[in-house]
N, CA, C, O and the ligand as a Tripos MOL2 file, in Angstrom:
@<TRIPOS>MOLECULE
protein
  305   303    77     0     0
PROTEIN
NO_CHARGES

@<TRIPOS>ATOM
      1 N           2.7240  -15.1760   27.5040 N.3       1 MET1
      2 CA          2.6820  -16.4800   26.7930 C.3       1 MET1
      3 C           4.0280  -16.9230   27.3670 C.2       1 MET1
      4 O           5.0280  -16.2120   27.4680 O.2       1 MET1
      5 N           3.9000  -18.2610   27.7460 N.am      2 ARG2
      6 CA          5.4300  -19.2060   27.8640 C.3       2 ARG2
      7 C           5.4410  -20.1010   26.8310 C.2       2 ARG2
      8 O           4.5010  -20.6660   26.2730 O.2       2 ARG2
      9 N           6.8040  -20.1690   26.6150 N.am      3 PHE3
     10 CA          7.3660  -21.2470   25.7090 C.3       3 PHE3
     11 C           8.0750  -22.3830   26.3920 C.2       3 PHE3
     12 O           8.8480  -22.1620   27.3240 O.2       3 PHE3
     13 N           7.8390  -23.5360   25.9700 N.am      4 PRO4
     14 CA          8.6650  -24.5190   26.2520 C.3       4 PRO4
     15 C          10.3390  -24.4740   26.3540 C.2       4 PRO4
     16 O          10.9010  -23.8750   25.4370 O.2       4 PRO4
     17 N          11.0170  -24.9510   27.2040 N.am      5 GLU5
     18 CA         12.3870  -24.7120   27.2860 C.3       5 GLU5
     19 C          12.8080  -25.2860   25.9270 C.2       5 GLU5
     20 O          12.2780  -26.2050   25.3030 O.2       5 GLU5
     21 N          13.9790  -24.4750   25.5770 N.am      6 GLY6
     22 CA         14.6760  -24.9450   24.4030 C.3       6 GLY6
     23 C          14.0680  -24.3730   22.9960 C.2       6 GLY6
     24 O          14.6270  -24.4970   21.9070 O.2       6 GLY6
     25 N          12.7880  -23.7070   23.2340 N.am      7 SER7
     26 CA         12.0890  -23.1760   22.1250 C.3       7 SER7
     27 C          12.6600  -21.5880   21.8240 C.2       7 SER7
     28 O          12.5120  -21.0060   20.7490 O.2       7 SER7
     29 N          13.2350  -21.1190   22.8320 N.am      8 PHE8
     30 CA         13.4960  -19.6780   22.7490 C.3       8 PHE8
     31 C          14.4570  -19.1420   21.5300 C.2       8 PHE8
     32 O          14.3270  -18.1090   20.8730 O.2       8 PHE8
     33 N          15.3120  -20.0090   21.4470 N.am      9 GLU9
     34 CA         16.2580  -19.4160   20.3210 C.3       9 GLU9
     35 C          15.4270  -19.4850   18.9330 C.2       9 GLU9
     36 O          15.5360  -18.4790   18.2320 O.2       9 GLU9
     37 N          14.7320  -20.3770   18.5090 N.am     10 ARG10
     38 CA         13.7050  -20.4310   17.4830 C.3      10 ARG10
     39 C          12.9600  -19.4390   17.4020 C.2      10 ARG10
     40 O          12.8560  -18.7540   16.3840 O.2      10 ARG10
     41 N          12.2050  -19.1950   18.7240 N.am     11 THR11
     42 CA         11.2740  -18.2410   18.7190 C.3      11 THR11
     43 C          11.7020  -16.7940   18.2610 C.2      11 THR11
     44 O          11.1530  -16.0650   17.4340 O.2      11 THR11
     45 N          12.9960  -16.5440   19.1330 N.am     12 ALA12
     46 CA         13.7030  -15.0650   18.6900 C.3      12 ALA12
     47 C          13.8730  -15.0340   17.4260 C.2      12 ALA12
     48 O          13.5210  -13.9890   16.8800 O.2      12 ALA12
     49 N          14.3330  -15.9050   16.7340 N.am     13 ARG13
     50 CA         14.6160  -15.8610   15.2070 C.3      13 ARG13
     51 C          13.2610  -15.4080   14.3290 C.2      13 ARG13
     52 O          13.2930  -14.5720   13.4260 O.2      13 ARG13
     53 N          12.1080  -16.0980   14.7590 N.am     14 GLU14
     54 CA         10.9630  -15.9960   14.1900 C.3      14 GLU14
     55 C          10.4460  -14.5810   14.4410 C.2      14 GLU14
     56 O          10.0170  -13.8890   13.5170 O.2      14 GLU14
     57 N          10.4900  -14.2020   15.5950 N.am     15 VAL15
     58 CA         10.0290  -12.8730   15.9960 C.3      15 VAL15
     59 C          10.8010  -11.7130   15.1190 C.2      15 VAL15
     60 O          10.2640  -10.7190   14.6300 O.2      15 VAL15
     61 N          12.0480  -12.0390   15.0460 N.am     16 ALA16
     62 CA         12.9820  -11.1620   14.2930 C.3      16 ALA16
     63 C          12.2600  -10.9650   12.8270 C.2      16 ALA16
     64 O          12.0900   -9.8790   12.2740 O.2      16 ALA16
     65 N          11.9510  -11.9940   12.4220 N.am     17 ALA17
     66 CA         11.4750  -12.1660   10.9650 C.3      17 ALA17
     67 C          10.0160  -11.6330   10.9340 C.2      17 ALA17
     68 O           9.4260  -11.4690    9.8660 O.2      17 ALA17
     69 N           9.4760  -11.3790   12.0960 N.am     18 ALA18
     70 CA          8.0110  -10.7340   12.1860 C.3      18 ALA18
     71 C           7.0040  -11.5540   11.6010 C.2      18 ALA18
     72 O           6.2050  -10.9780   10.8630 O.2      18 ALA18
     73 N           6.8530  -13.0000   11.8100 N.am     19 PRO19
     74 CA          6.1700  -13.7200   11.1470 C.3      19 PRO19
     75 C           4.6090  -13.6170   11.5450 C.2      19 PRO19
     76 O           3.7090  -14.1740   10.9170 O.2      19 PRO19
     77 N           4.4200  -12.7470   12.7870 N.am     20 LEU20
     78 CA          3.0140  -12.4150   13.1970 C.3      20 LEU20
     79 C           2.5430  -11.1080   12.9510 C.2      20 LEU20
     80 O           1.4610  -10.7330   13.4040 O.2      20 LEU20
     81 N           3.3550  -10.3040   12.1880 N.am     21 ALA21
     82 CA          3.0180   -9.0620   11.8400 C.3      21 ALA21
     83 C           1.7280   -9.0000   11.3170 C.2      21 ALA21
     84 O           1.3770   -9.9240   10.5840 O.2      21 ALA21
     85 N           0.9030   -8.0300   11.5680 N.am     22 LEU22
     86 CA         -0.3930   -7.9510   10.9620 C.3      22 LEU22
     87 C          -0.3420   -7.0260    9.6080 C.2      22 LEU22
     88 O           0.4110   -6.0600    9.4800 O.2      22 LEU22
     89 N          -1.0950   -7.3980    8.8070 N.am     23 PHE23
     90 CA         -1.2600   -6.5010    7.6450 C.3      23 PHE23
     91 C          -2.7470   -6.2270    7.2500 C.2      23 PHE23
     92 O          -3.7260   -6.9630    7.3790 O.2      23 PHE23
     93 N          -2.6360   -4.8410    6.6830 N.am     24 GLU24
     94 CA         -4.1470   -4.4160    6.4110 C.3      24 GLU24
     95 C          -4.5260   -3.9730    5.0960 C.2      24 GLU24
     96 O          -3.7720   -3.1240    4.6210 O.2      24 GLU24
     97 N          -5.4010   -4.2930    4.4590 N.am     25 CYS25
     98 CA         -5.8020   -4.0510    3.3190 C.3      25 CYS25
     99 C          -5.9440   -2.5710    2.9540 C.2      25 CYS25
    100 O          -6.6610   -1.8040    3.5960 O.2      25 CYS25
    101 N          -5.2090   -2.2080    1.8690 N.am     26 GLY26
    102 CA         -5.2100   -0.6900    1.5510 C.3      26 GLY26
    103 C          -6.5990   -0.2240    1.0330 C.2      26 GLY26
    104 O          -6.9110    0.9630    0.9350 O.2      26 GLY26
    105 N          -7.4040   -1.2680    0.7100 N.am     27 VAL27
    106 CA         -8.6550   -0.8960   -0.0330 C.3      27 VAL27
    107 C          -9.6740   -0.8660    0.8970 C.2      27 VAL27
    108 O         -10.3240    0.1780    0.9560 O.2      27 VAL27
    109 N         -10.0390   -2.0230    1.8380 N.am     28 CYS28
    110 CA        -11.2770   -2.0090    2.5980 C.3      28 CYS28
    111 C         -10.7020   -2.3300    3.9770 C.2      28 CYS28
    112 O         -11.4540   -2.8260    4.8160 O.2      28 CYS28
    113 N          -9.4650   -2.0930    4.2620 N.am     29 TRP29
    114 CA         -9.0150   -2.0550    5.7340 C.3      29 TRP29
    115 C          -9.2890   -3.4100    6.4700 C.2      29 TRP29
    116 O          -9.3420   -3.4950    7.6970 O.2      29 TRP29
    117 N          -9.4530   -4.4250    5.6410 N.am     30 GLN30
    118 CA         -9.5500   -5.8040    6.3490 C.3      30 GLN30
    119 C          -8.0990   -6.1830    6.7870 C.2      30 GLN30
    120 O          -7.1250   -6.2150    6.0350 O.2      30 GLN30
    121 N          -8.1100   -6.4560    8.0780 N.am     31 VAL31
    122 CA         -6.7050   -6.9140    8.6360 C.3      31 VAL31
    123 C          -6.5280   -8.4840    8.5780 C.2      31 VAL31
    124 O          -7.3570   -9.3100    8.9600 O.2      31 VAL31
    125 N          -5.2310   -8.7450    8.0010 N.am     32 TYR32
    126 CA         -4.6440  -10.3040    7.8050 C.3      32 TYR32
    127 C          -4.0050  -10.4540    9.3330 C.2      32 TYR32
    128 O          -3.1100   -9.7360    9.7790 O.2      32 TYR32
    129 N          -4.5810  -11.4140    9.9550 N.am     33 ASP33
    130 CA         -3.8140  -11.7800   11.3910 C.3      33 ASP33
    131 C          -3.4390  -12.8550   11.1680 C.2      33 ASP33
    132 O          -4.3410  -13.6440   10.8870 O.2      33 ASP33
    133 N          -1.9180  -13.4480   11.1750 N.am     34 PRO34
    134 CA         -1.4150  -14.5730   10.8620 C.3      34 PRO34
    135 C          -1.7730  -15.6940   11.8970 C.2      34 PRO34
    136 O          -1.8010  -16.8950   11.6260 O.2      34 PRO34
    137 N          -2.0540  -15.1180   13.1680 N.am     35 THR35
    138 CA         -2.4870  -16.0760   14.4340 C.3      35 THR35
    139 C          -3.8470  -16.4810   14.0210 C.2      35 THR35
    140 O          -4.3040  -17.3860   14.7180 O.2      35 THR35
    141 N          -4.5900  -16.0700   13.1090 N.am     36 GLU36
    142 CA         -5.9850  -16.5590   12.8480 C.3      36 GLU36
    143 C          -6.1240  -17.2180   11.3710 C.2      36 GLU36
    144 O          -7.0520  -17.9010   10.9390 O.2      36 GLU36
    145 N          -5.0470  -16.8510   10.7890 N.am     37 GLY37
    146 CA         -5.2380  -17.2720    9.2700 C.3      37 GLY37
    147 C          -6.3190  -16.5640    8.4310 C.2      37 GLY37
    148 O          -6.7300  -15.4260    8.6540 O.2      37 GLY37
    149 N          -6.6980  -17.3170    7.5130 N.am     38 ASP38
    150 CA         -7.7320  -16.7330    6.5960 C.3      38 ASP38
    151 C          -8.9070  -18.1300    6.3000 C.2      38 ASP38
    152 O          -8.6720  -19.0180    5.4790 O.2      38 ASP38
    153 N          -9.7160  -18.0900    6.8530 N.am     39 VAL39
    154 CA        -10.6920  -19.2860    6.7790 C.3      39 VAL39
    155 C         -11.3260  -19.1990    5.2460 C.2      39 VAL39
    156 O         -11.5020  -20.2050    4.5580 O.2      39 VAL39
    157 N         -11.6190  -17.9630    4.8470 N.am     40 ILE40
    158 CA        -12.3280  -17.8180    3.5050 C.3      40 ILE40
    159 C         -11.4200  -18.4120    2.4380 C.2      40 ILE40
    160 O         -11.8350  -19.1430    1.5390 O.2      40 ILE40
    161 N         -10.0340  -18.0150    2.6150 N.am     41 ASN41
    162 CA         -9.0850  -18.4940    1.5470 C.3      41 ASN41
    163 C          -8.4020  -19.7520    1.8210 C.2      41 ASN41
    164 O          -7.4350  -20.1620    1.1790 O.2      41 ASN41
    165 N          -9.0660  -20.4670    3.0070 N.am     42 GLN42
    166 CA         -8.5220  -21.9480    3.3350 C.3      42 GLN42
    167 C          -6.9360  -21.4150    3.9720 C.2      42 GLN42
    168 O          -6.0600  -22.2030    3.6140 O.2      42 GLN42
    169 N          -6.5300  -20.5370    4.6210 N.am     43 ILE43
    170 CA         -5.3290  -20.3930    5.0710 C.3      43 ILE43
    171 C          -5.2960  -20.5460    6.4630 C.2      43 ILE43
    172 O          -6.0460  -19.9240    7.2150 O.2      43 ILE43
    173 N          -4.2710  -21.5260    6.9110 N.am     44 PRO44
    174 CA         -4.4030  -22.3230    8.2810 C.3      44 PRO44
    175 C          -3.8110  -21.2290    9.0190 C.2      44 PRO44
    176 O          -3.0210  -20.4160    8.5380 O.2      44 PRO44
    177 N          -4.3060  -21.2520   10.4190 N.am     45 ALA45
    178 CA         -3.7040  -20.2540   11.4970 C.3      45 ALA45
    179 C          -2.3220  -20.6780   11.6720 C.2      45 ALA45
    180 O          -1.9490  -21.8490   11.7420 O.2      45 ALA45
    181 N          -1.3530  -19.3010   11.7580 N.am     46 GLY46
    182 CA         -0.2310  -19.5060   12.0080 C.3      46 GLY46
    183 C           0.7900  -19.2580   10.6750 C.2      46 GLY46
    184 O           2.0080  -19.4250   10.6080 O.2      46 GLY46
    185 N          -0.0710  -18.8430    9.7450 N.am     47 THR47
    186 CA          0.4820  -18.6200    8.2170 C.3      47 THR47
    187 C           0.8330  -17.1400    8.2760 C.2      47 THR47
    188 O          -0.0300  -16.2760    8.4320 O.2      47 THR47
    189 N           2.1850  -16.8660    8.1410 N.am     48 ALA48
    190 CA          2.7670  -15.2850    8.1980 C.3      48 ALA48
    191 C           2.2560  -14.7970    6.7870 C.2      48 ALA48
    192 O           1.9730  -15.6150    5.9120 O.2      48 ALA48
    193 N           2.1690  -13.6970    6.6330 N.am     49 PHE49
    194 CA          1.5920  -12.8060    5.5180 C.3      49 PHE49
    195 C           2.6240  -13.0810    4.5410 C.2      49 PHE49
    196 O           2.2030  -13.2720    3.4000 O.2      49 PHE49
    197 N           3.9420  -13.1520    4.7250 N.am     50 ALA50
    198 CA          4.8600  -13.5570    3.6450 C.3      50 ALA50
    199 C           4.9330  -14.9060    3.1600 C.2      50 ALA50
    200 O           5.6920  -15.2530    2.2550 O.2      50 ALA50
    201 N           4.0540  -15.7460    3.8310 N.am     51 ASP51
    202 CA          4.0690  -17.1680    3.4510 C.3      51 ASP51
    203 C           2.7000  -17.4140    2.4270 C.2      51 ASP51
    204 O           2.4500  -18.4090    1.7470 O.2      51 ASP51
    205 N           2.0200  -16.3180    2.5510 N.am     52 LEU52
    206 CA          0.6300  -16.4810    1.8380 C.3      52 LEU52
    207 C           0.8790  -16.7290    0.2980 C.2      52 LEU52
    208 O           1.8200  -16.1330   -0.2240 O.2      52 LEU52
    209 N           0.1120  -17.5520   -0.4430 N.am     53 PRO53
    210 CA          0.3650  -17.8870   -1.7930 C.3      53 PRO53
    211 C           0.2240  -16.6970   -2.5690 C.2      53 PRO53
    212 O          -0.5770  -15.8190   -2.2480 O.2      53 PRO53
    213 N           1.1450  -16.6050   -3.8220 N.am     54 GLU54
    214 CA          0.8370  -15.5230   -4.5560 C.3      54 GLU54
    215 C          -0.3940  -15.1420   -4.9090 C.2      54 GLU54
    216 O          -0.7910  -13.9780   -4.9670 O.2      54 GLU54
    217 N          -1.1220  -16.3020   -5.1900 N.am     55 HIS55
    218 CA         -2.6600  -15.9590   -5.7830 C.3      55 HIS55
    219 C          -3.6500  -15.4800   -4.8010 C.2      55 HIS55
    220 O          -4.7720  -15.0840   -5.1200 O.2      55 HIS55
    221 N          -3.1520  -15.5350   -3.4770 N.am     56 TRP56
    222 CA         -4.1120  -14.9170   -2.3040 C.3      56 TRP56
    223 C          -4.2840  -13.5810   -2.3960 C.2      56 TRP56
    224 O          -3.3980  -12.7510   -2.5980 O.2      56 TRP56
    225 N          -5.6580  -13.3480   -2.2170 N.am     57 CYS57
    226 CA         -6.3210  -11.8600   -2.2110 C.3      57 CYS57
    227 C          -7.1260  -11.6670   -1.0760 C.2      57 CYS57
    228 O          -7.5800  -12.5980   -0.4100 O.2      57 CYS57
    229 N          -7.3420  -10.2770   -0.8040 N.am     58 CYS58
    230 CA         -8.1580   -9.9280    0.3550 C.3      58 CYS58
    231 C          -9.5390  -10.5820    0.3600 C.2      58 CYS58
    232 O         -10.3470  -10.5150   -0.5670 O.2      58 CYS58
    233 N          -9.7220  -11.2660    1.5980 N.am     59 PRO59
    234 CA        -11.0320  -11.9230    1.8440 C.3      59 PRO59
    235 C         -12.2530  -10.8480    2.0380 C.2      59 PRO59
    236 O         -13.3880  -11.2710    2.2570 O.2      59 PRO59
    237 N         -12.0250   -9.6610    1.9640 N.am     60 GLY60
    238 CA        -12.8770   -8.7780    2.3140 C.3      60 GLY60
    239 C         -13.3750   -8.0830    0.6150 C.2      60 GLY60
    240 O         -14.5200   -7.8990    0.2020 O.2      60 GLY60
    241 N         -12.0820   -7.8230   -0.0810 N.am     61 CYS61
    242 CA        -12.6690   -7.1370   -1.2290 C.3      61 CYS61
    243 C         -11.9240   -7.6640   -2.5040 C.2      61 CYS61
    244 O         -12.0910   -7.1830   -3.6250 O.2      61 CYS61
    245 N         -11.0670   -8.7270   -2.2050 N.am     62 GLU62
    246 CA        -10.4160   -9.4970   -3.2780 C.3      62 GLU62
    247 C          -9.3680   -8.4550   -3.9200 C.2      62 GLU62
    248 O          -9.0930   -8.5750   -5.1140 O.2      62 GLU62
    249 N          -8.8040   -7.4790   -3.1810 N.am     63 ALA63
    250 CA         -7.7830   -6.8260   -3.6860 C.3      63 ALA63
    251 C          -6.6730   -7.8080   -3.5840 C.2      63 ALA63
    252 O          -6.6920   -8.7880   -2.8400 O.2      63 ALA63
    253 N          -5.6290   -7.4520   -4.4460 N.am     64 ALA64
    254 CA         -4.1690   -8.3640   -4.5170 C.3      64 ALA64
    255 C          -3.3780   -8.1770   -3.3600 C.2      64 ALA64
    256 O          -3.4200   -7.1400   -2.6970 O.2      64 ALA64
    257 N          -2.6430   -9.1640   -3.0880 N.am     65 LYS65
    258 CA         -1.7910   -9.2860   -1.8910 C.3      65 LYS65
    259 C          -0.8650   -7.9200   -1.7780 C.2      65 LYS65
    260 O          -0.7050   -7.4540   -0.6490 O.2      65 LYS65
    261 N          -0.2530   -7.2660   -2.9030 N.am     66 GLU66
    262 CA          0.4200   -6.2780   -2.7020 C.3      66 GLU66
    263 C          -0.4040   -4.9630   -2.2540 C.2      66 GLU66
    264 O           0.2230   -4.0240   -1.7630 O.2      66 GLU66
    265 N          -1.5830   -4.8970   -2.3920 N.am     67 ARG67
    266 CA         -2.3330   -3.9030   -1.5820 C.3      67 ARG67
    267 C          -2.4420   -3.7090   -0.5570 C.2      67 ARG67
    268 O          -3.0360   -2.6900   -0.2030 O.2      67 ARG67
    269 N          -1.8350   -4.7360    0.5090 N.am     68 PHE68
    270 CA         -1.8650   -4.8600    1.9210 C.3      68 PHE68
    271 C          -0.4710   -3.8630    2.4740 C.2      68 PHE68
    272 O           0.5920   -3.6240    1.9000 O.2      68 PHE68
    273 N          -0.8680   -3.5240    3.5030 N.am     69 LEU69
    274 CA          0.2160   -2.7010    4.2400 C.3      69 LEU69
    275 C           0.6230   -3.2830    5.5580 C.2      69 LEU69
    276 O          -0.2010   -3.8940    6.2380 O.2      69 LEU69
    277 N           1.7150   -3.1370    5.8980 N.am     70 LEU70
    278 CA          2.0830   -3.5290    7.3180 C.3      70 LEU70
    279 C           1.5670   -2.9360    8.3190 C.2      70 LEU70
    280 O           1.8650   -1.7420    8.3350 O.2      70 LEU70
    281 N           0.7760   -3.3380    9.3450 N.am     71 LEU71
    282 CA          0.2370   -2.6100   10.4340 C.3      71 LEU71
    283 C           1.3390   -2.6430   11.6060 C.2      71 LEU71
    284 O           1.7070   -3.6550   12.2020 O.2      71 LEU71
    285 N           1.7720   -1.3810   11.8030 N.am     72 ASP72
    286 CA          2.9500   -1.2980   12.8370 C.3      72 ASP72
    287 C           2.1490   -1.1480   14.0210 C.2      72 ASP72
    288 O           1.4830   -0.1320   14.2200 O.2      72 ASP72
    289 N           2.1950   -2.2430   14.9150 N.am     73 ASP73
    290 CA          1.4820   -2.3180   16.0870 C.3      73 ASP73
    291 C           2.4610   -2.4950   17.3820 C.2      73 ASP73
    292 O           2.0200   -2.6610   18.5190 O.2      73 ASP73
    293 N           3.7530   -2.4410   17.0800 N.am     74 GLY74
    294 CA          4.7720   -2.8120   17.8420 C.3      74 GLY74
    295 C           5.3210   -1.9300   18.7460 C.2      74 GLY74
    296 O           6.1240   -2.2960   19.6050 O.2      74 GLY74
    297 N           4.9180   -0.7120   18.6030 N.am     75 HIS75
    298 CA          5.3800    0.5250   19.3930 C.3      75 HIS75
    299 C           4.5670    1.1110   20.1340 C.2      75 HIS75
    300 O           3.4920    1.3790   19.5980 O.2      75 HIS75
    301 N           4.7220    1.4640   21.3890 N.am     76 ASP76
    302 CA          3.9090    2.5540   22.0150 C.3      76 ASP76
    303 C           4.4020    3.6420   22.1460 C.2      76 ASP76
    304 O           3.7540    4.5550   22.6570 O.2      76 ASP76
    305 ZN         -9.6780   -5.4920    0.9480 Zn       77 ZN77
@<TRIPOS>BOND
     1     1     2 1
     2     2     3 1
     3     3     4 2
     4     3     5 am
     5     5     6 1
     6     6     7 1
     7     7     8 2
     8     7     9 am
     9     9    10 1
    10    10    11 1
    11    11    12 2
    12    11    13 am
    13    13    14 1
    14    14    15 1
    15    15    16 2
    16    15    17 am
    17    17    18 1
    18    18    19 1
    19    19    20 2
    20    19    21 am
    21    21    22 1
    22    22    23 1
    23    23    24 2
    24    23    25 am
    25    25    26 1
    26    26    27 1
    27    27    28 2
    28    27    29 am
    29    29    30 1
    30    30    31 1
    31    31    32 2
    32    31    33 am
    33    33    34 1
    34    34    35 1
    35    35    36 2
    36    35    37 am
    37    37    38 1
    38    38    39 1
    39    39    40 2
    40    39    41 am
    41    41    42 1
    42    42    43 1
    43    43    44 2
    44    43    45 am
    45    45    46 1
    46    46    47 1
    47    47    48 2
    48    47    49 am
    49    49    50 1
    50    50    51 1
    51    51    52 2
    52    51    53 am
    53    53    54 1
    54    54    55 1
    55    55    56 2
    56    55    57 am
    57    57    58 1
    58    58    59 1
    59    59    60 2
    60    59    61 am
    61    61    62 1
    62    62    63 1
    63    63    64 2
    64    63    65 am
    65    65    66 1
    66    66    67 1
    67    67    68 2
    68    67    69 am
    69    69    70 1
    70    70    71 1
    71    71    72 2
    72    71    73 am
    73    73    74 1
    74    74    75 1
    75    75    76 2
    76    75    77 am
    77    77    78 1
    78    78    79 1
    79    79    80 2
    80    79    81 am
    81    81    82 1
    82    82    83 1
    83    83    84 2
    84    83    85 am
    85    85    86 1
    86    86    87 1
    87    87    88 2
    88    87    89 am
    89    89    90 1
    90    90    91 1
    91    91    92 2
    92    91    93 am
    93    93    94 1
    94    94    95 1
    95    95    96 2
    96    95    97 am
    97    97    98 1
    98    98    99 1
    99    99   100 2
   100    99   101 am
   101   101   102 1
   102   102   103 1
   103   103   104 2
   104   103   105 am
   105   105   106 1
   106   106   107 1
   107   107   108 2
   108   107   109 am
   109   109   110 1
   110   110   111 1
   111   111   112 2
   112   111   113 am
   113   113   114 1
   114   114   115 1
   115   115   116 2
   116   115   117 am
   117   117   118 1
   118   118   119 1
   119   119   120 2
   120   119   121 am
   121   121   122 1
   122   122   123 1
   123   123   124 2
   124   123   125 am
   125   125   126 1
   126   126   127 1
   127   127   128 2
   128   127   129 am
   129   129   130 1
   130   130   131 1
   131   131   132 2
   132   131   133 am
   133   133   134 1
   134   134   135 1
   135   135   136 2
   136   135   137 am
   137   137   138 1
   138   138   139 1
   139   139   140 2
   140   139   141 am
   141   141   142 1
   142   142   143 1
   143   143   144 2
   144   143   145 am
   145   145   146 1
   146   146   147 1
   147   147   148 2
   148   147   149 am
   149   149   150 1
   150   150   151 1
   151   151   152 2
   152   151   153 am
   153   153   154 1
   154   154   155 1
   155   155   156 2
   156   155   157 am
   157   157   158 1
   158   158   159 1
   159   159   160 2
   160   159   161 am
   161   161   162 1
   162   162   163 1
   163   163   164 2
   164   163   165 am
   165   165   166 1
   166   166   167 1
   167   167   168 2
   168   167   169 am
   169   169   170 1
   170   170   171 1
   171   171   172 2
   172   171   173 am
   173   173   174 1
   174   174   175 1
   175   175   176 2
   176   175   177 am
   177   177   178 1
   178   178   179 1
   179   179   180 2
   180   179   181 am
   181   181   182 1
   182   182   183 1
   183   183   184 2
   184   183   185 am
   185   185   186 1
   186   186   187 1
   187   187   188 2
   188   187   189 am
   189   189   190 1
   190   190   191 1
   191   191   192 2
   192   191   193 am
   193   193   194 1
   194   194   195 1
   195   195   196 2
   196   195   197 am
   197   197   198 1
   198   198   199 1
   199   199   200 2
   200   199   201 am
   201   201   202 1
   202   202   203 1
   203   203   204 2
   204   203   205 am
   205   205   206 1
   206   206   207 1
   207   207   208 2
   208   207   209 am
   209   209   210 1
   210   210   211 1
   211   211   212 2
   212   211   213 am
   213   213   214 1
   214   214   215 1
   215   215   216 2
   216   215   217 am
   217   217   218 1
   218   218   219 1
   219   219   220 2
   220   219   221 am
   221   221   222 1
   222   222   223 1
   223   223   224 2
   224   223   225 am
   225   225   226 1
   226   226   227 1
   227   227   228 2
   228   227   229 am
   229   229   230 1
   230   230   231 1
   231   231   232 2
   232   231   233 am
   233   233   234 1
   234   234   235 1
   235   235   236 2
   236   235   237 am
   237   237   238 1
   238   238   239 1
   239   239   240 2
   240   239   241 am
   241   241   242 1
   242   242   243 1
   243   243   244 2
   244   243   245 am
   245   245   246 1
   246   246   247 1
   247   247   248 2
   248   247   249 am
   249   249   250 1
   250   250   251 1
   251   251   252 2
   252   251   253 am
   253   253   254 1
   254   254   255 1
   255   255   256 2
   256   255   257 am
   257   257   258 1
   258   258   259 1
   259   259   260 2
   260   259   261 am
   261   261   262 1
   262   262   263 1
   263   263   264 2
   264   263   265 am
   265   265   266 1
   266   266   267 1
   267   267   268 2
   268   267   269 am
   269   269   270 1
   270   270   271 1
   271   271   272 2
   272   271   273 am
   273   273   274 1
   274   274   275 1
   275   275   276 2
   276   275   277 am
   277   277   278 1
   278   278   279 1
   279   279   280 2
   280   279   281 am
   281   281   282 1
   282   282   283 1
   283   283   284 2
   284   283   285 am
   285   285   286 1
   286   286   287 1
   287   287   288 2
   288   287   289 am
   289   289   290 1
   290   290   291 1
   291   291   292 2
   292   291   293 am
   293   293   294 1
   294   294   295 1
   295   295   296 2
   296   295   297 am
   297   297   298 1
   298   298   299 1
   299   299   300 2
   300   299   301 am
   301   301   302 1
   302   302   303 1
   303   303   304 2
@<TRIPOS>SUBSTRUCTURE
     1 MET1         2 RESIDUE 1 A MET
     2 ARG2         6 RESIDUE 1 A ARG
     3 PHE3        10 RESIDUE 1 A PHE
     4 PRO4        14 RESIDUE 1 A PRO
     5 GLU5        18 RESIDUE 1 A GLU
     6 GLY6        22 RESIDUE 1 A GLY
     7 SER7        26 RESIDUE 1 A SER
     8 PHE8        30 RESIDUE 1 A PHE
     9 GLU9        34 RESIDUE 1 A GLU
    10 ARG10       38 RESIDUE 1 A ARG
    11 THR11       42 RESIDUE 1 A THR
    12 ALA12       46 RESIDUE 1 A ALA
    13 ARG13       50 RESIDUE 1 A ARG
    14 GLU14       54 RESIDUE 1 A GLU
    15 VAL15       58 RESIDUE 1 A VAL
    16 ALA16       62 RESIDUE 1 A ALA
    17 ALA17       66 RESIDUE 1 A ALA
    18 ALA18       70 RESIDUE 1 A ALA
    19 PRO19       74 RESIDUE 1 A PRO
    20 LEU20       78 RESIDUE 1 A LEU
    21 ALA21       82 RESIDUE 1 A ALA
    22 LEU22       86 RESIDUE 1 A LEU
    23 PHE23       90 RESIDUE 1 A PHE
    24 GLU24       94 RESIDUE 1 A GLU
    25 CYS25       98 RESIDUE 1 A CYS
    26 GLY26      102 RESIDUE 1 A GLY
    27 VAL27      106 RESIDUE 1 A VAL
    28 CYS28      110 RESIDUE 1 A CYS
    29 TRP29      114 RESIDUE 1 A TRP
    30 GLN30      118 RESIDUE 1 A GLN
    31 VAL31      122 RESIDUE 1 A VAL
    32 TYR32      126 RESIDUE 1 A TYR
    33 ASP33      130 RESIDUE 1 A ASP
    34 PRO34      134 RESIDUE 1 A PRO
    35 THR35      138 RESIDUE 1 A THR
    36 GLU36      142 RESIDUE 1 A GLU
    37 GLY37      146 RESIDUE 1 A GLY
    38 ASP38      150 RESIDUE 1 A ASP
    39 VAL39      154 RESIDUE 1 A VAL
    40 ILE40      158 RESIDUE 1 A ILE
    41 ASN41      162 RESIDUE 1 A ASN
    42 GLN42      166 RESIDUE 1 A GLN
    43 ILE43      170 RESIDUE 1 A ILE
    44 PRO44      174 RESIDUE 1 A PRO
    45 ALA45      178 RESIDUE 1 A ALA
    46 GLY46      182 RESIDUE 1 A GLY
    47 THR47      186 RESIDUE 1 A THR
    48 ALA48      190 RESIDUE 1 A ALA
    49 PHE49      194 RESIDUE 1 A PHE
    50 ALA50      198 RESIDUE 1 A ALA
    51 ASP51      202 RESIDUE 1 A ASP
    52 LEU52      206 RESIDUE 1 A LEU
    53 PRO53      210 RESIDUE 1 A PRO
    54 GLU54      214 RESIDUE 1 A GLU
    55 HIS55      218 RESIDUE 1 A HIS
    56 TRP56      222 RESIDUE 1 A TRP
    57 CYS57      226 RESIDUE 1 A CYS
    58 CYS58      230 RESIDUE 1 A CYS
    59 PRO59      234 RESIDUE 1 A PRO
    60 GLY60      238 RESIDUE 1 A GLY
    61 CYS61      242 RESIDUE 1 A CYS
    62 GLU62      246 RESIDUE 1 A GLU
    63 ALA63      250 RESIDUE 1 A ALA
    64 ALA64      254 RESIDUE 1 A ALA
    65 LYS65      258 RESIDUE 1 A LYS
    66 GLU66      262 RESIDUE 1 A GLU
    67 ARG67      266 RESIDUE 1 A ARG
    68 PHE68      270 RESIDUE 1 A PHE
    69 LEU69      274 RESIDUE 1 A LEU
    70 LEU70      278 RESIDUE 1 A LEU
    71 LEU71      282 RESIDUE 1 A LEU
    72 ASP72      286 RESIDUE 1 A ASP
    73 ASP73      290 RESIDUE 1 A ASP
    74 GLY74      294 RESIDUE 1 A GLY
    75 HIS75      298 RESIDUE 1 A HIS
    76 ASP76      302 RESIDUE 1 A ASP
    77 ZN77       305 GROUP 0 **** ****
């Protein structure tokens, strides 16, 4: 993926904050992918898990947001 010139500094900061980290429901294993958002709960694509509203719940089983666990997919 390429970024336009001048956007690297902002991008690096965003990556450091892991805005695109995947989260997985600890109840039904539904994965929240920030690049896709959540159509069921009308969350637009690009919304980080941390930016989801407090009332947001699992689109699969309606578990509370705190039931979700960070999916560590960044290391091989
Ligand atoms: Zn769930």
